[in-house]
N, C-alpha and C positions, 0 to 999 in steps of 0.2 A: 375141208372146204370152208366151214364156218370160221375157223381161226384165220384162214387166209383173207377172207373178206374183211375181218375186223382189223387185221394188220393194214389193209388197204384204207380202212376208215381213218386210222391214225395218220397215215401218210397224207390223206386228203386234207385233214384238219390242219396239218402243219405246213401245207404248201402255201405259197403266196396267193393273193387274191386272183391275180390274172391266170394262175395255173390251177386254181382249186377246181375240183370236180365233184360231182354228186355221187352218192353211194350207188345209185342205180346205173351209172355210166362209168365204164372202165376204160382207161386209155387203150388206144389201139394196140399198144405193145403187149397188153395182157388180155385182150379180148379173145384171143384164140385159146388161152389156157384157163380162163376163169369165167364162169357164168355170172350174170348180174343177179342181185337179190331183189325180187319183186317187192314193191311197196316202200323201198328206201330211197326213191328218187327225190332229189333236191332237199335232202334232210338238213343240210347245213348251209344251203344257199341263202344269203341275206340274213344270216343269224348275227345279232349284235349282242355281245356278252355284257355290254355296259348298260343295257336296258333290262329291267326286270320283266318277268312274264306279266301279261295283261297290262302293259305299260299304258298309263292314262285311263285305266279302267278300274275294275274291282281289285282289291288287295290280294296278294298271294297268300294262300293258306299253307303254312309250314308246320308239319306235325313232327314232333321230336320224341325220341326214346333214348335211353342210355343204360349201359351196364357199368356198375361200379366194380372195377377190377381190384382195387386195394385202397385203403387209407393207411398210408405208411407211418404217419406221425401226427400227433395232436399235441401242440405246444401250449402250455398254460402261460409261460413267460412271454411268448410272442403273440399269444391269442390267435392262433391260426391252425389250420390242418392242411395236409398234403394228400391229394387223392389222384389216382389214375383212373380215367373214365374212357369208355367208348361211346362217343356221341354220334347219334344217327339222326339225320334230318331228311325229311321227305316232302317234296312239293311237286307240283305239276307244271310243266312248261309246254304249252300247246305248239310251240315252234318245233318241238322234237318228236311229234307224233309220227309214227310209221305204221304200216300195215302188218298185221300178224298178231299173234298172241304170245310172243316170247319176250324174255328179258335178257339183256346182254350186259356182262360185266366188262367195263372198259378200262383201259390203262389209266391209272390214277393221275398221270401227267396231263391227261386231257381236261382236267378240271380248270386249267388255265384258260381254256377256250370257251368255258361255259359260265353262265351267271350263277353265282352261289350266294346264299344269305350272308350278311355281315354280322353273324352272331358272335358275341363276346361274353366272357364270364365276369359278372359283376363282383366287385370287392376282391378281385384276384390280385395278389401281390406279384406273382411271377408264374408264367406258364410256358410250356414248350410242347411242340408237336414231335413225336417220335419219328426218326428218319433212318432207322436201321432195319433192313439194309437199304431200303428206299423209304420215302415218305409214307407213313402209315395212314393212307387214305384209300377210300374205296368209292367208285362211281358205278352205279348200276342203272341202266336205262330200260324202261318198260315201253311197250308199244303205244300206250295211251299218253305218252309224254311225261310220265312220272319218273322222277329222279330220286335215287337213294344215295345220299352222300354221308359217309361215315369217317370219323376221325378218332385217333387214339391220342389223348391229351393227358399230360401230367400238370397239375396246377396246385398252387398254394393259395388258399382262400382265407380271408380274415373271418374270425368267429368271435363275436363278443361274448365273453364268459363272465358269469357271476360266481366268484370263488368264496363267497361268504360261508358256504356250507362245506367247503373242501375239508376232507376227502369224501364226504357223503353227499356230493352234489350231482345234479343232472344238468347237462349242458345241451342247449338247442342250437344247432348249426344249420346253415343254409348254403345251397348251391344254386345260384341264380343265373339264368341265361336271358340275354336281352339283345335286341337289335341296336346296332350302333348308330346307323344313319337313317334307316327307314322308320317312319312313325306308323301308327295304326291305320293310316289311310293307304299305306303301301304294303304292309306286311302284317299278318296275324299269326301269332304263335299259339299252338295248342299241343297238349300232350296226346300222344297217339292213342293210348288206352288208359288214361287216368293213372291211378297208382300202379297199375300193371305195366306202365311204360318204363319203370325202373326195376332193374334186376341186379342181383348180386349183393345188395346191401345187407340182406338178411343173413347171408352166409359169411359175413366178415368176422374175423377173429382178431380183436385188438388186444394190446398188452394191458391197458388199464381200464378200458371201457367195454360196455356191452350195448349194442344197438337196441333200444327199447321199442321204438316205433318210427315210422316215417310216412309222409304223405306229400302229394304234389298239389301245387297251387298255380293258378293263372292270375296274373296281376298286371298292372300298368305303372310305369314310372312317369310322374308328372314333372315336366320341366317348363318353367315359365316362358322361356324364349323359344324353345324348340318344339313344344307340343307334348303329346303323349306317346310313349313307346311301349310296345308289347314286352312282357316279361314272364318267364316261367320260373317257378321256384320249387326246389326240392328241399324240404325241411325234415330233419331227422334229429332224434333225441338220443343222447349218449349218457348212460349211467355208469359212474365210476365204480370199479370193483374195490370195495373197502377192506377186503380181507388182508391184502398186503400191508396196508397201513395199520391194521390192528396188530399184526404180528411184528411190524417194524417199529411202531411208535407207541401205540396205546398200551400194549402189554408191558413193555419195559418201563414206561413212566409210572404205571400202576404199581409195579413191583418195587420201584424206588420209593414210592410213598409208603408202602407196607414195610419196607426195610427201615425207614425212619422211625417207625413205631417200636422197633426193637429196643430203642433206648429207654422206653418207659418201664421196661422190666429190669433195667440195670440200676443199681443203687446210686444215690446222689453223690456218694463219696468217690465213685469211679469216674473221676473227671476226664482222664485221657480216653477211656473207652467211649463215653457218651459224646464227647467233643469230636472224636474221630468219625463216629457214625454220622453225626449231623453235618459236618463239613464235607465229608465224602459224598453223601447223598445230594447236597446242594450243588456241588461241582459237577457231579454226574448228570443231574437234571439240566444244568446250564448247557453242558455239551450236547445233550439230546435236543434241546430247543434250538441251538445253533445249527445242528445237522438237519433238522426238519425244515428249516427255513432256507438252507443253502440251495435246495433244488428249485425254489421259487424266488430267486433273488430279485427278479424284476417285478414281482407282484407283492412286495412287502407292504404296499399301501392297503391291502385288504386285511381285515381282521377275520381270519379264517377259523373254522370250527376246531381245527387241530391246534391252533394257537390258543384258543380259549381253554381247551383241555390241558395243555401243557402249562398254561398259567395257573390253573387250579391246582395241578399237582405240585408245581413249584411253591405255591402258597402254603400248602399243607406241610411240605418238607421244611420250609423255612419256619413255619409255626412250631414244628416239633423242636427245632433248634432253639428258638426263643423260649419255648416252654422250659427247657432245661436251664437256660440262663436265669429265668425267674425263680424256679424252684431252688436252684443252688444258691442264689443270692439270699432268698428268704431263710434258707437253712443256716447260712453263715451268720446272718443277723441274729437269729434266735440263739445260736450257740454263743455268740459274743455277749448277749444279754444275760445268759445263765452262768457265764464264767465267774468264779469267785474273785472278788477284788480284795485280796488280803492286804496288799500294800497300803492303799488309801485308808482302809478301816483302822489299821494300827496307828497310822499317823493321827487320825481324828481322835482316837481314844487318848493319846498322849496329850494332845492339845486341850482336851476337855479336863484333864487332871490338873493342868497348869493354870486354868482360869481361876482368878481370885474372886473374892466376894464382891469387890467393887464393880467388876465387869458384869457380874450377874445382876446387880442392882441397876446398873445403867441400862442394861438391855431390857430389864423388866419395866422400868419407867418409860423407855422409848416405845415399847410395844403397847403399854397402857394408853399413852397419848395417841398413838395411831388408831387404836380401837375407838377412842372418843371422837376423833375427827372423821373417821370413815365407818361409822356404825352401820350404815346402809349397804356397805359393800361386803360381800361374802366371797372369799376366795377359796376355791377347792383345788385339788391337785390336777384335775382334768377339765373342769368347767368353771367359768367365771360369771357371777351374776352382774349384769351390766345395767341394772335398774337404779343405781345410786343417784341421788339428787345432786351430789356435789361434783359428779364427773362431767367434764366438758363433752360437747357433741362429737368432736373428732375422736376422743378417747372411747366413747361408747361405740362408734363405728368400728374402730380397731378391735375392740373387745368382741363384738359380734362376729366379725370376719375371722378372728382367731378361733372362736368356738366352732364355727362351721368348717374351717380347715381341719381341726382336730377330728371332727366327725367324719369328714370325707376320707381322711387318711385311715381312720379306723375301719371304714368299710372295705378298703383295699388291702388292709393288713392281713397277711396269711398267718393264721394262728398255728397251723400244722403243715409244714412244707411237704411232708410225705403224701398228703392228700392230693397235691397237684398231679403227681404221676398216677395216682389211683383214678382220678376223674378223667385224665387224658386217655387212659387205656380204653375207656368206654366212649368218650365224646368224639375223639378224632376218627375212629372207624365209622361211627354212626353218622357224623356229618359228611364224611366222604362218600358213603353209600347214598345218602340223600341227595347230594349234589350230582352224583352220577345218574340217578334216576331222572332228575330234571334235565340234565344235559342230553342224554340219549333220547328222551321223549321229545324234546324240542327239535333237535336236528334231524330226527328220523320221521317225525309225523307232522311237523309244522313248516 
């Protein structure tokens, strides 16, 4: 009996105006078979769906609640997320009051004959209403005129992300609901039960994120020409799961740095072995850096935490390769200096034997005259005294600069090339551990 009368309600609402009937009055053709429903008289007579409830008076109070069915994807490159939600809106329309204490679920197609709020999702890139097998909408009518209107929506919403601490970041995203055409003088949005108005978000299982917390807000959007519009905000925080990135990127890069230290235990004479280790680790680190950035190709403008760490590791690996080049060059120079020069020594001794007495006398007289002219100048093998009175100004400047250059070169001259590897075995791991302490402390706690 109940279903029969609601089928008749649908029939009445879809009839033309001149044939429309009230719920309490049944056409004569059905009067013999169906009894009227007391209290439903004239329910739809004179109803205008283009006018809001309380038109010209107080604003309509619209209470909302939602269930988060899923968040299918969160894109860092596009900076958005896709969610499927069940949105429920509840308001009271005094034109639909009827007698009794029951509620009735109506056909969803009747929503075309009723006034509904013009709610839209702020910052939505694309959205659609599910329509399999019919449009996923629900209309429930209560005796006091309260209407429950529910929708199943899938939407892609923009979410501004700060990726400076990626992959140890926490992102804050929003889902905002606002009235499109009615300002606060016509419509007032409220959450039905505060934070308890949102369900399902705490049960979500995402691939890279964990929902830390969420809360609801009531706000208003100010528009200079159109006024103030009511807005409801659901704000939730997502913390990225860093374990995957530790196993995928941080551990391999750290192992490559440690592999570059193996060359410190190989002798300087093993040129192919040490060169092979250095070049291989540099190329492997470069490949790892390119692979880590390929997944975020559209966000390369950010200097992320993972980029900083990979840059540190690459610097240590490249430093190990440069260390071998310096040590090998110093060793080669030292060996060249110690090599016996037998050929030039023999030629010099032969020339000394062939020098006659005249040449010796000439050279002695020349050196004596030079000593008389430059008595104030003392020349040593490594250092020159530039305080002579007979020297010109530019000569003194050249002399001072030459002395300083000899001292600077002496500071950087490696006396024992084997000590380069000895100190590197200690300094490279020590500095790398120190840098890691500062790195993890900064990105995890600041």
